[in-house]
C-alpha positions in Angstrom: 0.0 0.0 0.0 1.5 3.4 -0.9 0.8 6.6 0.9 1.3 10.2 -0.1 2.2 11.0 3.5 3.4 9.4 6.6 0.9 7.2 8.4 -0.2 9.0 11.6 -2.2 8.2 14.6 -5.0 10.2 13.1 -4.9 7.9 10.1 -5.1 4.9 12.4 -8.1 6.3 14.3 -9.9 6.9 11.0 -9.1 3.4 9.8 -10.3 1.9 13.1 -13.5 3.9 13.2 -14.3 2.9 9.6 -13.4 -0.8 10.3 -15.5 -1.0 13.5 -18.2 1.6 12.8 -21.1 -0.7 13.8 -19.5 -1.4 17.2 -18.3 2.2 17.9 -21.3 4.2 16.5 -23.5 4.0 19.7 -20.6 5.3 21.8 -19.6 8.1 19.4 -23.3 9.2 19.1 -23.5 9.3 22.9 -20.4 11.5 23.2 -21.6 13.8 20.4 -25.1 14.1 21.9 -23.7 14.7 25.4 -21.6 17.6 24.0 -24.6 19.1 22.2 -26.9 18.8 25.2 -24.2 20.3 27.5 -23.2 22.9 25.0 -19.5 22.2 25.3 -16.8 19.8 24.4 -15.1 17.6 27.0 -11.8 19.1 28.2 -10.0 16.2 26.6 -11.2 17.4 23.1 -10.2 21.1 23.6 -6.8 20.9 21.9 -5.5 21.3 18.5 -2.2 20.9 16.7 -1.5 24.2 15.0 1.1 24.5 12.2 2.0 27.2 9.7 1.0 26.7 6.1 2.5 28.8 3.3 -0.2 30.9 1.7 1.0 30.3 -1.9 3.8 28.3 -3.4 6.7 30.6 -4.5 6.4 33.0 -1.6 9.4 33.8 0.6 9.5 31.0 3.2 11.6 33.1 5.6 8.8 35.7 5.9 6.3 34.6 8.5 3.7 37.0 7.1 3.4 34.6 4.1 2.0 31.8 6.4 -1.4 31.2 7.9 -2.1 29.0 10.9 -3.9 25.7 10.3 -5.4 23.8 13.2 -5.8 20.0 13.3 -8.5 19.3 15.9 -9.5 16.0 17.4 -11.8 13.5 15.6 -14.6 13.9 18.2 -14.5 17.7 18.1 -14.8 17.6 14.3 -17.8 15.3 14.6 -19.4 17.7 17.0 -18.7 20.6 14.7 -20.4 18.9 11.8 -23.4 18.0 14.0 -23.7 21.7 15.1 -23.4 22.8 11.4 -26.1 20.4 10.4 -28.4 21.6 13.1 -27.8 25.2 12.2 -28.6 24.4 8.5 -31.8 22.6 9.6 -32.9 25.8 11.4 -31.3 28.3 9.0 -34.4 30.6 9.2 -33.2 31.5 12.8 -30.0 33.0 11.3 -29.8 36.6 10.2 -30.9 36.9 6.5 -27.5 38.0 5.3 -25.4 35.6 7.3 -23.6 33.3 4.9 -21.8 31.1 7.4 -23.3 27.7 8.0 -25.5 27.9 5.0 -25.2 25.7 1.9 -24.2 26.7 -0.8 -23.4 30.2 0.6 -19.9 31.4 0.6 -17.8 34.5 1.2 -18.4 35.5 -2.5 -22.2 35.3 -1.9 -21.9 37.5 1.2 -19.8 40.1 -0.7 -22.1 40.0 -3.7 -25.1 40.6 -1.4 -23.4 43.4 0.4 -22.5 45.1 -2.8 -26.1 44.9 -4.0 -27.2 46.5 -0.8 -24.8 49.5 -1.2 
């Protein structure tokens, strides 16, 4: 098996969840639902690995202004984030009319276009 990158613990976790999804799903659902009902993530999930990513290839790699931070969050926090986004989409009529975040297929371009039309 060839990989484009080194096999990490995150890759292992994803593999295990896919392999044993039938067994793990009730526990994962319980953790996600507990986070949603409590309105917070467990402390164990409140961490991220942050690394700099070059904005565009060809930029000066010695200038830190050419980088942006990228955060890798835990598997569970990503699932909770997706569950919250889905719930927001299900009740999108509660969001302000011109808010583009959390709406499909809205984007930054849609928000800017709407703003320009209002001017």
